[in-house]
C-alpha positions as CSV (number, residue, x, y, z in Angstrom):
1,X,-8.9,27.5,15.3
2,X,-10.7,24.2,15.7
3,X,-12.8,23.5,18.8
4,X,-11.0,21.4,21.4
5,X,-14.1,20.8,23.6
6,X,-17.3,22.4,24.7
7,X,-18.6,22.9,28.2
8,X,-22.0,23.4,29.8
9,X,-23.0,24.0,33.4
10,X,-26.7,24.1,34.5
11,X,-28.4,24.3,37.8
12,X,-31.6,22.2,37.1
13,X,-33.7,23.1,40.2
14,X,-34.4,20.0,42.3
15,X,-33.8,17.6,39.3
16,X,-36.1,14.7,40.0
17,X,-37.4,12.3,37.4
18,X,-41.0,12.4,38.7
19,X,-41.3,16.2,38.9
20,X,-39.0,17.7,36.4
21,X,-39.8,17.7,32.6
22,X,-36.9,15.4,32.0
23,X,-37.5,15.0,28.3
24,X,-37.2,18.8,27.8
25,X,-34.1,18.8,30.1
26,X,-32.5,16.3,27.8
27,X,-33.6,18.1,24.6
28,X,-32.1,21.4,26.0
29,X,-28.8,19.7,26.7
30,X,-28.7,18.0,23.4
31,X,-29.4,21.3,21.5
32,X,-26.1,22.5,22.9
33,X,-24.3,19.2,22.3
34,X,-21.6,19.7,25.0
35,X,-18.6,17.4,25.3
36,X,-18.5,18.0,29.0
37,X,-21.5,19.1,31.2
38,X,-22.3,19.4,34.8
39,X,-25.9,19.3,36.2
40,X,-26.4,20.8,39.6
41,X,-29.1,19.9,42.1
42,X,-29.5,16.3,41.1
43,X,-31.8,14.5,43.5
44,X,-32.2,10.7,43.3
45,X,-30.0,7.9,42.1
46,X,-32.4,7.2,39.2
47,X,-31.3,10.4,37.4
48,X,-27.9,8.9,36.7
49,X,-29.4,5.9,35.0
50,X,-31.8,8.0,33.0
51,X,-29.0,10.3,31.8
52,X,-26.8,7.4,31.0
53,X,-29.4,6.0,28.6
54,X,-30.1,9.4,27.0
55,X,-26.4,10.3,26.5
56,X,-24.8,6.9,25.6
57,X,-21.6,8.7,24.3
58,X,-20.8,10.1,27.7
59,X,-19.3,8.7,30.8
60,X,-20.9,9.9,34.1
61,X,-19.7,10.8,37.5
62,X,-21.6,12.0,40.5
63,X,-20.6,13.6,43.8
64,X,-21.1,11.8,47.0
65,X,-22.1,12.9,50.5
66,X,-25.0,13.3,53.0
67,X,-26.4,16.3,51.1
68,X,-29.6,15.7,49.2
69,X,-28.4,17.6,46.1
70,X,-25.5,16.3,44.1
71,X,-23.6,17.3,41.0
72,X,-23.7,15.0,38.0
73,X,-20.9,15.3,35.4
74,X,-20.9,13.9,31.9
75,X,-17.8,13.6,29.8
76,X,-17.8,12.5,26.1
77,X,-16.1,9.1,26.0
78,X,-13.5,10.2,23.4
79,X,-11.7,12.2,26.0
80,X,-9.3,10.8,28.5
81,X,-10.3,12.1,31.9
82,X,-9.8,11.8,35.6
83,X,-12.3,13.0,38.2
84,X,-11.9,13.6,41.9
85,X,-14.1,15.3,44.5
86,X,-12.9,18.5,46.3
87,X,-14.5,18.4,49.7
88,X,-13.0,21.7,50.8
89,X,-15.9,23.4,49.0
90,X,-18.2,22.0,51.6
91,X,-16.5,24.4,54.0
92,X,-16.7,21.9,56.8
93,X,-20.5,21.8,56.6
94,X,-21.9,18.3,55.7
95,X,-25.0,19.7,53.9
96,X,-23.0,21.7,51.3
97,X,-21.9,20.2,47.9
98,X,-18.4,19.2,47.2
99,X,-16.8,20.3,43.9
100,X,-16.2,17.7,41.2
101,X,-12.8,18.3,39.7
102,X,-12.2,16.9,36.2
103,X,-8.8,16.7,34.4
104,X,-9.0,16.3,30.6
105,X,-6.1,15.3,28.4
106,X,-6.4,16.9,24.9
107,X,-3.3,15.8,22.9
108,X,-0.4,16.7,25.1
109,X,-2.3,19.4,27.0
110,X,-4.2,19.1,30.3
111,X,-7.3,21.1,31.2
112,X,-8.6,21.1,34.8
113,X,-12.3,21.8,35.3
114,X,-14.0,22.6,38.6
115,X,-17.8,22.6,38.8
116,X,-19.3,24.5,41.7
117,X,-22.6,25.1,43.5
118,X,-21.7,27.6,46.2
119,X,-23.6,28.7,49.2
120,X,-26.7,30.9,48.6
121,X,-28.4,33.5,50.8
122,X,-27.5,37.2,51.3
123,X,-26.9,37.0,55.0
124,X,-23.4,37.4,56.4
125,X,-23.0,33.6,56.9
126,X,-23.9,32.8,53.3
127,X,-21.7,35.6,52.0
128,X,-18.8,34.6,54.2
129,X,-19.0,30.9,53.1
130,X,-18.9,32.0,49.4
131,X,-16.0,34.3,50.1
132,X,-14.1,31.4,51.7
133,X,-14.9,29.1,48.8
134,X,-13.6,31.7,46.4
135,X,-10.3,31.6,48.3
136,X,-10.2,27.9,47.8
137,X,-10.6,28.4,44.0
138,X,-7.7,30.9,43.9
139,X,-5.5,28.7,46.1
140,X,-6.2,25.7,43.8
141,X,-5.2,27.8,40.8
142,X,-1.9,28.6,42.6
143,X,-1.2,25.0,43.2
144,X,-2.0,24.0,39.6
145,X,0.2,26.8,38.3
146,X,3.1,25.4,40.4
147,X,2.6,22.0,38.8
148,X,2.3,23.5,35.3
149,X,5.6,25.5,35.7
150,X,4.7,29.0,36.9
151,X,2.2,31.7,37.5
152,X,-0.6,31.6,35.0
153,X,0.5,28.4,33.3
154,X,-2.3,26.0,34.3
155,X,-5.3,25.5,32.0
156,X,-8.0,26.0,34.7
157,X,-11.7,26.7,34.4
158,X,-14.1,27.0,37.3
159,X,-17.8,27.3,36.5
160,X,-21.3,26.8,37.9
161,X,-23.8,28.4,40.2
162,X,-21.6,30.8,42.2
163,X,-24.7,32.3,43.9
164,X,-23.1,35.8,43.5
165,X,-26.0,37.7,45.2
166,X,-24.1,40.0,47.5
167,X,-24.9,40.6,51.2
168,X,-27.6,42.4,53.1
169,X,-26.4,44.0,56.3
170,X,-27.9,46.7,58.6
171,X,-26.9,50.4,58.7
172,X,-26.5,50.8,54.9
173,X,-23.6,48.2,54.9
174,X,-25.0,46.0,52.1
175,X,-22.6,44.5,49.5
176,X,-24.1,44.4,46.0
177,X,-23.7,41.6,43.5
178,X,-21.5,43.8,41.3
179,X,-19.2,44.4,44.3
180,X,-19.0,40.7,45.1
181,X,-18.1,40.0,41.5
182,X,-15.5,42.8,41.4
183,X,-13.9,41.3,44.5
184,X,-13.8,37.9,42.9
185,X,-12.4,39.4,39.6
186,X,-9.6,41.2,41.5
187,X,-8.6,38.1,43.3
188,X,-8.6,36.1,40.1
189,X,-6.5,38.7,38.3
190,X,-3.5,37.9,40.5
191,X,-3.7,34.3,39.4
192,X,-4.0,35.3,35.7
193,X,-7.7,34.5,35.6
194,X,-10.9,36.3,34.5
195,X,-14.6,36.1,34.8
196,X,-15.7,35.4,31.2
197,X,-18.3,37.8,29.8
198,X,-21.8,36.3,29.1
199,X,-24.1,37.3,26.3
200,X,-26.9,37.8,28.8
201,X,-26.4,39.1,32.3
202,X,-29.1,37.4,34.3
203,X,-29.1,33.6,34.8
204,X,-31.8,33.2,37.4
205,X,-35.4,34.4,37.7
206,X,-38.3,33.8,40.0
207,X,-40.6,34.1,37.0
208,X,-42.3,37.2,38.3
209,X,-39.9,40.0,37.4
210,X,-36.9,39.3,39.7
211,X,-33.6,38.4,38.0
212,X,-30.1,37.7,39.4
213,X,-26.6,37.2,38.0
214,X,-25.7,34.0,39.8
215,X,-23.9,31.6,37.4
216,X,-20.4,32.3,36.2
217,X,-17.4,31.0,34.3
218,X,-13.9,31.8,35.6
219,X,-11.0,30.8,33.4
220,X,-7.2,31.2,32.9
221,X,-6.5,34.2,30.7
222,X,-4.4,32.4,28.1
223,X,-7.2,29.8,27.3
224,X,-8.6,30.5,23.9
225,X,-12.4,30.4,23.8
226,X,-15.0,31.1,21.1
227,X,-16.5,34.6,21.1
228,X,-20.0,35.7,20.1
229,X,-19.9,39.5,19.5
230,X,-17.2,39.8,22.2
231,X,-18.9,37.5,24.7
232,X,-17.3,34.2,25.6
233,X,-20.3,32.5,27.3
234,X,-23.7,31.8,25.8
235,X,-26.7,31.8,28.1
236,X,-29.4,29.3,27.1
237,X,-32.8,28.8,28.8
238,X,-35.8,30.9,29.8
239,X,-34.0,34.0,28.4
240,X,-34.8,32.7,24.9
241,X,-38.5,33.2,25.4
242,X,-40.6,36.4,25.9
243,X,-41.2,37.1,29.6
244,X,-44.6,35.8,30.6
245,X,-45.1,33.5,27.6
246,X,-46.2,29.9,28.0
247,X,-42.7,28.7,27.0
248,X,-41.0,31.1,29.5
249,X,-43.4,30.0,32.4
250,X,-43.0,26.3,31.6
251,X,-39.2,26.6,31.6
252,X,-39.0,28.5,34.9
253,X,-41.6,26.5,36.7
254,X,-41.2,22.9,35.3
255,X,-37.6,22.8,34.1
256,X,-35.4,25.3,35.9
257,X,-35.2,28.9,37.2
258,X,-31.6,28.9,36.1
259,X,-30.3,29.2,32.5
260,X,-27.5,27.0,31.3
261,X,-24.0,28.4,30.5
262,X,-22.2,27.2,27.3
263,X,-18.6,27.9,26.2
264,X,-16.2,26.4,23.6
265,X,-12.5,26.0,24.2
266,X,-10.4,26.4,21.0
């Protein structure tokens, strides 16, 4: 089955032209050649102009708000698309990021894509805000299904830095990352969605031996996507270099502590 489009989401930590190795960011993105991509943690209006020059075959959109970190979305110009900003993912807090919501028309089909950078931290406030945002995702899928003609009908993909890091709480009441993901998967199942399996579990590192599974892709079950040995998401970044190598350290410290996620829709 032919590829309809490819997707990338990548949290480039504090992406600034004067501090980030911007040429290597561009080369990393170009190596994946995505039709649609979202860059998280963009800081500075000059990033948009730079990316526009580097990707002349893409149209660009960026979220707006008082927050310092925005989400930049690029869409290959051959696709008809419509983009809106979902402010409910700010959870009423001005400093949180909204979610860019992209509708693609592929032939006579519509695909709706939601890119997210959810609240971090393992305290009860951070966990509660993520939990509320996951409810918004599930409710949005319900609304899209209604428009599409019934439960499970909508072509919906939500992806990005979900910050699924669990919760730390006194008296042995911690919630692990795996439990947070299981809770999300159970909610998604009722809306005919699943968390797509990745070919590498961890997507974040501090560069000194600590790793976390923060970035995810959530998609409608009926959507066909390419598989690599049973996995539907490729993880690209520092995981491709030996831990502690110069390439690994440069990627983590000068480019991003997050890996990019890549998937193909067929």
